[in-house]
C-alpha positions as CSV (number, residue, x, y, z in Angstrom):
1,M,-15.3,-6.0,-7.3
2,P,-15.7,-4.6,-3.8
3,K,-15.4,-0.8,-3.2
4,L,-12.0,0.5,-2.2
5,P,-11.8,1.3,1.4
6,M,-10.7,4.8,2.6
7,V,-7.3,4.2,4.3
8,S,-4.5,6.4,5.4
9,G,-0.9,6.0,4.2
10,D,0.1,4.3,7.5
11,Q,-2.8,1.7,7.2
12,C,-1.7,1.0,3.6
13,I,1.9,0.5,4.7
14,A,0.8,-1.8,7.5
15,A,-1.2,-3.9,5.1
16,L,1.7,-4.2,2.7
17,Q,4.0,-5.2,5.5
18,N,1.7,-8.1,6.1
19,L,2.3,-9.1,2.5
20,G,6.1,-9.1,3.0
21,Y,7.1,-5.5,2.1
22,R,9.4,-3.6,4.4
23,V,10.0,0.1,4.7
24,K,13.4,0.9,3.1
25,R,13.3,4.7,3.8
26,I,11.0,7.6,4.5
27,K,11.7,10.9,2.7
28,G,9.4,13.8,3.1
29,S,5.8,12.5,3.0
30,H,6.5,9.3,1.2
31,A,7.6,5.8,2.4
32,W,9.5,3.6,0.0
33,L,8.7,-0.1,0.5
34,V,10.7,-3.1,-0.9
35,C,10.0,-6.8,-1.1
36,P,12.3,-9.4,-2.6
37,G,11.1,-10.5,-6.0
38,K,8.5,-7.7,-6.3
39,V,8.5,-4.1,-7.6
40,S,9.3,-1.4,-5.1
41,L,6.5,0.9,-4.0
42,A,6.2,4.5,-2.9
43,V,3.3,5.2,-0.5
44,P,2.3,8.7,0.5
45,K,2.0,9.1,4.2
46,H,-1.2,11.1,3.9
47,K,-4.2,11.1,6.3
48,E,-6.3,9.7,3.5
49,L,-5.2,8.1,0.2
50,G,-7.1,9.0,-3.0
51,K,-8.8,6.1,-4.7
52,G,-6.6,6.4,-7.8
53,I,-3.4,6.3,-5.8
54,L,-4.6,3.4,-3.7
55,R,-5.7,1.5,-6.9
56,K,-2.3,2.1,-8.5
57,I,-0.5,0.8,-5.3
58,I,-2.7,-2.3,-5.2
59,H,-2.1,-3.0,-8.9
60,T,1.7,-2.5,-8.6
61,A,1.8,-4.9,-5.6
62,E,0.0,-7.4,-7.9
63,I,-2.8,-8.2,-5.5
64,S,-6.6,-7.9,-5.8
65,V,-8.8,-5.4,-3.9
66,E,-10.2,-8.3,-2.0
67,D,-6.7,-9.4,-0.9
68,F,-5.9,-5.9,0.1
69,I,-9.0,-5.6,2.2
70,E,-8.1,-8.9,3.9
71,L,-4.6,-7.6,4.7
72,L,-6.1,-4.6,6.4
73,K,-7.7,-6.8,9.0
């Protein structure tokens, strides 16, 4: 398994939007993303996401780390 990249909350949101998610609302420092047929996600809009948080987001979105890295490009 490749290493998790260091990404910001905005980069993570952009990658998930490439997957079909859309921002439903932003409250405080978190963005809520929805996608039909998938579980909703809360993504912190931090300058740098921790590895545990990023791994949880990727797992909840039901994609692999490799797929996430491809979505970042």
